[in-house]
Every structure is written in C-alpha cells, then in structure tokens.
C-alpha positions in Angstrom: 39.8 41.4 5.8 42.2 38.4 6.9 44.7 36.3 4.7 42.4 34.0 3.6 40.3 33.1 0.9 36.2 33.8 1.3 33.6 31.4 1.2 30.3 31.5 -1.4 27.0 31.7 -0.7 23.9 30.9 -2.8 21.3 33.8 -3.3 18.5 31.3 -1.8 20.9 31.7 1.8 21.5 35.2 1.7 18.0 35.7 1.4 17.3 33.3 4.7 19.8 35.7 6.4 17.0 38.7 7.1 16.6 38.4 10.9 17.7 40.4 13.9 19.7 36.8 14.8 21.7 37.1 11.1 21.5 39.6 8.9 23.4 39.7 6.1 23.3 42.5 2.3 25.3 42.4 -0.8 26.4 44.7 -2.7 27.1 43.6 -6.1 29.0 40.1 -6.2 30.2 41.1 -1.9 28.2 39.7 0.7 28.2 41.3 4.7 27.3 40.0 7.9 25.8 43.3 9.6 24.4 41.4 12.4 26.7 42.7 14.8 25.7 46.7 13.0 22.2 46.3 14.0 21.8 48.3 16.8 24.7 50.9 15.7 22.8 51.9 12.7 22.0 55.5 13.1 19.0 54.8 11.2 18.1 52.0 13.1 18.2 48.5 12.8 14.5 48.4 11.0 15.7 50.0 8.4 18.3 47.5 7.7 16.0 44.6 8.1 13.6 45.7 5.2 16.6 44.8 3.3 18.4 41.8 4.8 18.8 39.1 2.6 19.1 41.5 -0.2 21.0 43.7 -2.8 21.6 47.4 -1.1 23.3 49.0 -3.7 20.5 50.8 -5.3 19.1 51.9 -1.5 22.6 52.7 -0.5 22.9 55.1 -3.1 19.9 56.8 -3.5 19.6 60.6 -2.8 16.7 61.1 -1.6 16.6 57.9 0.9 20.3 59.1 2.1 23.3 58.8 -0.1 26.1 56.9 1.8 29.4 58.3 2.2 32.8 56.9 1.5 33.5 55.9 4.9 30.2 53.7 5.0 31.7 51.5 2.4 34.7 51.0 4.3 33.1 50.1 7.5 31.5 47.2 5.2 34.7 46.0 3.9 37.1 46.2 6.8 34.4 44.8 9.3 31.7 43.0 7.4 32.9 41.4 4.3 32.3 37.7 4.9 31.9 36.2 1.1 30.7 36.6 -2.5 27.7 35.7 -4.1 27.3 33.2 -6.6 24.9 32.9 -9.2 23.0 30.0 -10.7 24.9 31.1 -13.7 28.2 30.9 -12.0 27.8 27.3 -10.1 26.4 26.2 -13.7 29.4 27.3 -15.6 32.0 25.7 -12.4 29.7 22.8 -12.6 30.7 22.3 -16.5 34.1 23.6 -16.1 37.7 21.3 -16.6 39.2 23.6 -14.2 36.7 24.6 -11.7 39.2 25.8 -9.4 39.5 29.2 -11.9 36.5 30.5 -11.1 35.7 29.6 -7.5 36.1 30.4 -5.3 35.0 34.2 -6.0 36.5 36.6 -7.6 37.7 34.2 -10.6 41.0 34.5 -12.1 41.6 35.2 -15.4 41.1 32.0 -17.4 37.6 31.4 -15.3 36.9 35.0 -16.3 37.1 34.3 -20.1 35.2 31.0 -19.7 32.3 33.1 -17.7 32.2 35.6 -20.4 31.7 32.4 -23.0 29.0 31.3 -21.2 27.4 34.8 -19.9 27.9 34.0 -16.6 29.6 37.7 -16.1 28.3 40.8 -13.8 28.9 43.4 -14.1 30.4 43.5 -10.4 32.8 40.5 -11.8 33.9 42.1 -15.2 35.7 45.0 -13.3 38.2 45.4 -15.6 41.8 44.4 -13.9 44.7 46.8 -13.5 47.2 46.1 -16.5 50.5 47.1 -14.1 49.6 44.3 -11.2 47.1 42.1 -12.5 44.4 42.5 -9.8 40.8 43.7 -9.9 40.2 45.0 -6.5 41.6 45.2 -3.0 40.6 41.8 -1.9 43.1 40.0 -4.6 45.6 41.5 -2.6 44.7 38.6 0.4 44.0 35.8 -1.9 47.0 33.0 -1.0 49.7 32.1 -3.7 50.1 28.8 -5.0 54.0 28.9 -5.0 54.1 26.3 -7.6 52.1 26.9 -9.6 52.8 31.1 -10.0 56.2 29.5 -10.6 54.7 27.6 -13.3 53.1 30.3 -14.3 55.1 33.3 -13.8 58.6 31.9 -14.4 59.5 34.2 -11.9 60.4 33.5 -8.4 59.9 30.3 -6.5 58.6 31.7 -2.8 59.4 28.4 -0.6 63.0 29.0 -1.2 65.4 32.1 -1.0 64.4 34.8 -2.6 67.8 37.3 -2.9 69.4 34.8 -4.8 67.2 33.8 -7.3 66.9 37.7 -8.1 69.8 37.8 -8.7 70.7 34.5 -10.3 67.8 34.9 -12.5 69.0 37.1 -14.9 65.5 38.9 -15.7 65.9 42.0 -17.9 64.5 44.9 -16.1 60.9 44.6 -18.0 60.1 41.4 -16.5 61.7 42.1 -13.6 59.3 45.2 -13.2 56.5 43.6 -14.9 56.4 40.2 -11.8 57.7 42.4 -9.2 54.2 44.7 -9.4 52.1 41.7 -9.2 51.4 41.3 -5.8 51.6 37.3 -3.9 50.5 36.5 -0.7 52.8 34.3 1.1 50.8 31.8 3.4 48.4 34.6 4.6 50.6 37.1 4.8 54.3 35.3 6.5 57.0 36.4 5.0 59.1 34.3 2.3 62.4 33.4 2.8 65.1 35.9 1.4 68.1 34.9 2.7 67.6 31.8 3.7 70.3 32.0 6.4 71.6 33.8 9.9 71.0 37.2 7.7 67.1 36.3 7.1 66.1 37.2 11.2 67.9 40.9 10.0 65.4 41.4 6.7 61.9 41.5 9.2 61.1 44.1 12.0 58.0 44.1 14.1 56.2 47.5 13.4 56.4 48.3 17.2 60.7 48.2 17.4 60.2 51.2 15.4 59.3 53.9 18.2 60.6 51.3 20.9 64.0 51.6 19.0 64.0 55.3 17.9 61.3 57.4 20.4 64.4 57.8 23.1 66.7 59.6 21.0 64.7 61.6 19.2 63.3 62.8 22.9 67.2 62.9 23.9 68.0 65.4 21.0 65.1 67.4 21.5 65.8 68.1 24.9 69.4 68.7 24.1 68.3 71.0 21.2 66.2 72.7 24.0 68.8 73.5 26.4 70.5 75.4 23.3 67.9 77.3 22.2 66.6 80.5 23.3 62.8 79.6 24.4 60.8 76.5 24.3 58.5 78.4 21.6 61.4 78.0 18.9 62.6 74.8 19.9 59.2 73.3 19.1 59.1 75.9 16.1 62.5 74.2 14.5 61.3 70.9 15.4 57.8 71.0 13.9 60.1 72.3 10.9 61.6 69.0 10.6 58.5 67.4 10.6 56.7 69.1 7.9 60.0 69.1 6.4 59.5 64.9 6.6 56.5 64.4 4.7 58.4 65.9 1.4 61.3 63.7 1.6 58.6 61.0 2.5 57.0 61.7 -0.8 60.6 62.3 -2.7 62.4 59.3 -1.1 59.1 57.1 -2.2 59.1 58.6 -5.8 62.7 59.0 -6.7 64.2 56.4 -5.4 61.5 53.6 -4.5 60.0 54.3 -7.6 63.0 54.8 -9.6 61.4 52.0 -12.2 62.1 54.4 -14.9 65.9 55.0 -14.8 66.5 51.7 -13.0 70.2 50.3 -14.6 69.3 47.0 -16.7 71.3 44.6 -14.8 71.1 42.2 -12.2 72.7 44.6 -10.0 70.7 47.3 -9.9 67.5 45.3 -10.0 68.9 42.9 -7.3 69.3 47.0 -5.4 65.7 47.4 -6.5 64.4 44.5 -5.1 66.1 44.4 -1.7 65.1 48.2 -1.2 60.8 48.2 -2.2 61.1 45.6 -4.9 60.0 42.6 -2.4 57.5 44.9 -0.5 55.4 45.4 -3.5 55.6 41.9 -4.1 54.6 40.9 -0.8 53.3 43.8 -0.1 50.9 41.8 3.0 53.8 40.7 4.7 54.4 41.9 8.4 57.5 42.0 8.8 58.4 43.3 6.0 56.1 46.7 6.0 58.5 48.7 8.3 62.0 49.7 7.8 65.2 47.5 10.1 67.0 49.6 12.2 70.3 48.6 10.2 68.8 49.9 6.8 67.8 53.2 8.1 70.7 54.6 9.8 72.5 54.0 6.5 69.7 56.3 5.0 69.5 58.7 7.8 73.2 59.2 8.3 73.2 61.6 4.5 70.2 63.5 6.1 72.0 64.3 9.4 74.8 65.9 8.0 72.4 67.8 5.3 70.8 69.0 8.6 73.6 70.6 10.0 74.8 71.8 6.4 71.8 73.6 5.7 71.5 75.3 9.4 75.1 75.6 9.7 74.8 78.8 12.0 73.7 77.1 14.9 73.8 72.8 15.9 70.9 73.3 18.6 69.2 74.5 15.5 69.8 71.5 13.0 69.2 69.2 15.5 65.7 70.1 16.8 64.8 70.1 13.1 67.0 66.7 12.6 64.8 65.3 15.2 61.3 66.5 14.1 61.8 64.5 11.1 62.9 61.4 12.5 59.3 61.4 14.6 58.1 62.1 11.1 59.9 59.0 10.2 58.6 57.0 13.2 55.0 58.2 12.7 55.1 57.4 8.4 56.5 53.5 9.6 53.9 52.9 12.2 51.3 54.3 9.5 52.7 52.0 7.1 52.0 49.4 8.7 48.3 50.3 10.1 47.4 50.7 6.4 47.8 46.7 5.4 47.0 45.3 8.7 44.1 47.3 11.2 41.2 48.7 11.2 41.5 52.2 11.3 39.5 55.4 12.5 37.4 57.3 9.4 40.3 60.0 8.4 42.3 56.5 8.2 40.1 54.5 6.1 40.8 57.2 3.3 44.4 56.4 3.4 44.1 52.9 3.8 42.1 52.9 0.8 44.4 55.3 -1.1 47.7 53.8 -0.1 46.3 49.8 -0.9 45.3 51.5 -4.3 48.8 52.5 -5.0 49.3 48.2 -5.1 46.9 46.7 -6.8 45.7 49.3 -8.8 48.3 52.0 -9.6 52.1 51.6 -9.2 52.9 54.7 -10.9 51.1 57.4 -8.4 49.8 57.5 -5.3 53.7 58.3 -3.6 51.9 59.6 0.1 51.4 57.5 2.7 50.6 60.0 5.6 49.2 62.3 3.5 48.0 62.8 -0.3 49.0 66.4 0.1 52.6 66.2 -2.2 50.6 63.9 -4.6 48.4 66.8 -4.9 51.3 69.1 -5.4 53.1 67.0 -8.1 50.3 65.7 -10.0 50.6 62.3 -8.9 47.3 62.0 -7.1 45.7 58.5 -7.5 42.2 59.0 -8.9 40.3 56.1 -6.7 37.2 54.6 -8.8 33.9 54.8 -7.4 33.2 51.6 -5.5 37.1 50.5 -5.1 37.5 49.7 -1.1 40.8 48.8 0.9 40.6 45.5 3.4 
C-alpha cells in the first residue's frame, strides 16, 4: 500500500462495481478492487463476480465453500486494497461534526472514533482497539501521513520538519515520555527521510538498501576464498561458513532484543536516550523511512569489529576456521538487512508475506515481542513470539 491516504467509498458506489470490467469486494470496512485478479482466481472469475460489489467476509471464512488461508488475505491487502467503506451513519456523523477530518477519511483518529461511538455509528471493524503501546489499530495506520505541526502541538515531542537529533538531546525528555512517544510511529511526507542532523552529516545517516550487498558481498566472497585456501576441503569450508550463518540468526535476535530494545534498562538521561534514538529509536519513530531501514556501512564496521574478534577468540585454534564462520555470519547480516527493507516496502512471495505481517505487527501492535526479522524461530524458543490477531495484515 502506498504512503498516502486511501479514498472512502459509498455503499451504493461499491455495489455498482460488479462486472468483469470493474469488480470491487469488501471485507468489513476495507474495499478491494479485484478486477485484475478475476482470471487468476483458482475458483474462477464467476465465483468472484457472484459476490461483486458485496462483502465477502462470510464466504471467505466459510468452511463448506472454502476457508481461505492467511496468504489470500495478504494478497488482497498488498495488491488490491483501494479504500474504505463510508456507511451512512459515519457520513451523517462527519457532516454534523465540528471536526469532520477526525472522522474522514477512514479510519478515524481517536477523537473521531469517540464521536462515532457517541453517535452510535461504530461498526465492529472500526472499533478495533488501538495498541496501548503505539496508539494504532492496524498496519494501515503506519502509512497515514503525519501532520508535523499538529503532531507537535498534540504530543509536544519532536518537530518532524526540523533536525531531530538535537531536539532529542535538548528536549530533556524523561525516559517514560521518550519511550511512550518514540514507539508511536509517524509517517513523514510519504515515507521520505525527516532531517536528523541538518548538516553535512545528514547523508551519512541515509543508506539505500542495495548499498549493503554492493559493499559487503565482495569482502565476504574474498574472506570465504581465503578460508577455503587454508582448510582441508570445500566441505569443511561450507560447514564452518554455514555455522556462521546459523549463529547470525541468534545474533540478529540478541541484538534486536538485547540492544535495540533495551527499553527497561535504558538510562533515564539524555545521553542514553539520544544514543537509543540514533541506534534504533528513529526506526520505530519513522518506520517507513526508506533510507533508514538498513545499517550505514560506517556504523556496521563499529558493531562488526567486536564480532570479528569474538570469532577469532572462540575459534582460536585456526584462523581459517574463524574467518569462514565470520564470513557466513556477515552473509547472514546482508540477508537480514535486505529482508528488513523488503518487509517494509516490497510485495513478496507467500512465505515472506507471513514474515511481513509479523514484522509490521511488531511496529504497530507490540514492540515488546516479535524480535525475529528473517525468522520467528528464536522468538518461539525464548517465548517472545508475537501473537498475531486474526485478520491483522501487513501492507
């Protein structure tokens, strides 16, 4: 779903889209244009056209007809979501409201939801409770552009139009205030990068995803070749390399949970808070920023150096073994950073759609669980698996 506000449709308008030339369906308050999917539907186009212009929630959940998988819902969300249903009670409430922009376009904000509830115009889908941590009700909220000045007036935190770093440093926010705000995602100008430093350092804070494989794959290939030269066989080289790759998955989980989300142990001072913001807080604050989703090479060198020394300490008996393990781990990191970017911004195959739903839910629903990015394995091992609510989808 693009970083923009989606339109609202009247029920009558949706009902008119019931032909092969234009076919809409709804699930709750969401509207999907499935015209291009008609010929690809496994059950045939006629089955969809039978329900064109109508709500398909019941038929998609029907056990006798055919209960659809989570993947089917993901496909709808990623490729065919075009807007929301504006019912007559919702429209009447907005027309009579002093603040109609709180209600429309859907989904409403907190004040708009309260007004709809007061007028008895709330459907079950609209009244889905917001996450107490993030203040969001669904993944779609991540894509709603933030009004920088309204956000500053309301939350008294940061001005998105001004360099963020010195605002954090000079704001003298308490730890509780900082964590409460930084875990409430904002969307800056359709996913653009908000200013961080506001000076010559600004470019160093931005990294396009393709820089990661471009910069790090050649050293990994060279290091692997060096290890192969000193080990008895290609089999042993591959075994140690894959060991490093497997160890990376644990390192990924450990860094995300134990360093990036060290919220409980974060020092309640501006040094600790500013360091947290630079390391990971800015990602939760602006999760759809395309150029701050992967690690800048300079920062990666700083974080990778201790692991290089660790590998050569643990595998002290053979430099070539340690190098093979380290190279496998760095390849795992490359896969992690690229996967992270794709989960936020790309349409993906079925398996990765599940990961996408899972990771995006970590941003909008529960920041205290769901630390795995390339896999949920270690979350399940350590009891931090994020329980996905039925119907929660990634965009």
